C-alpha positions in Angstrom: -10.7 1.7 5.4 -7.9 2.6 8.0 -8.0 6.3 9.9 -4.7 6.4 9.2 -2.8 8.4 6.6 0.5 7.2 5.1 1.6 5.0 2.1 3.0 1.2 1.5 4.7 0.0 -1.6 3.1 -2.7 -3.4 4.1 -5.2 -5.3 5.2 -3.8 -7.8 7.2 -1.5 -6.5 4.5 1.7 -6.2 3.8 3.9 -3.5 -0.1 4.1 -2.7 -1.9 5.6 -0.1 -3.0 3.4 2.7 -6.3 6.2 2.3 -6.5 5.1 -1.7 -5.3 1.2 -2.1 -7.4 0.5 -5.0 -7.8 -3.1 -5.8 -11.1 -3.7 -3.5 -8.6 -4.8 -0.9 -10.1 -3.7 3.0 -6.1 -1.9 4.7 -5.7 -2.5 8.0 -2.5 -0.5 9.9 -0.6 -1.6 12.5 1.3 1.8 13.8 3.0 0.1 16.4 5.0 -2.4 14.0 4.5 0.0 11.1 2.7 -2.8 9.6 0.0 -2.7 6.8 -2.1 -5.7 6.0 -4.1 -6.1 2.9 -7.3 -8.1 2.7 -9.5 -9.3 0.0 -13.5 -8.6 0.2 -13.7 -12.2 1.0 -10.9 -11.8 4.3 -7.8 -13.4 2.2 -4.6 -11.8 3.3 -3.4 -10.4 0.0 -0.4 -8.1 0.6 1.6 -7.3 3.6 3.8 -4.3 3.4 6.2 -1.8 5.6 4.2 1.4 6.9 5.6 4.6 5.9 4.3 8.3 7.3 5.1 10.1 4.7 6.7 10.2 1.0 10.2 11.0 2.4 10.2 8.5 4.3 10.3 6.4 1.9 12.6 8.2 0.3 15.1 8.5 3.1 14.9 4.3 3.7 16.3 4.2 -0.3 13.3 3.6 -1.8 12.6 4.9 -5.1 8.6 4.6 -6.1 6.4 6.3 -8.0 3.3 7.3 -6.3 0.1 5.9 -7.7 -3.8 6.3 -7.2 -6.1 4.1 -6.0 -7.9 3.6 -9.6 -3.9 1.8 -11.0 -4.3 -1.4 -11.2 -2.7 -4.0 -9.7 -0.6 -6.4 -11.2 2.0 -6.4 -13.4 1.2 -4.3 -16.7 1.0 -7.5 -18.6 -1.7 -9.0 -16.6 -4.2 -5.8 -17.2 
């Protein structure tokens, strides 16, 4: 788990907290590049995203995204 506080957009267009990404992923944040990497338990890179400090920063980029908790499933609804 990362010590940073902020958000990223998942592959379904939802906003997720880097502190509670869900999916049993390990989250790494590189602050200088504003980069988020999510890894499986086996170390496979599963998702890359841009780091946003606040939800307002996401909105400033013109992105409309619902904030979902880590308990919200990853993948499309028909895959649950």
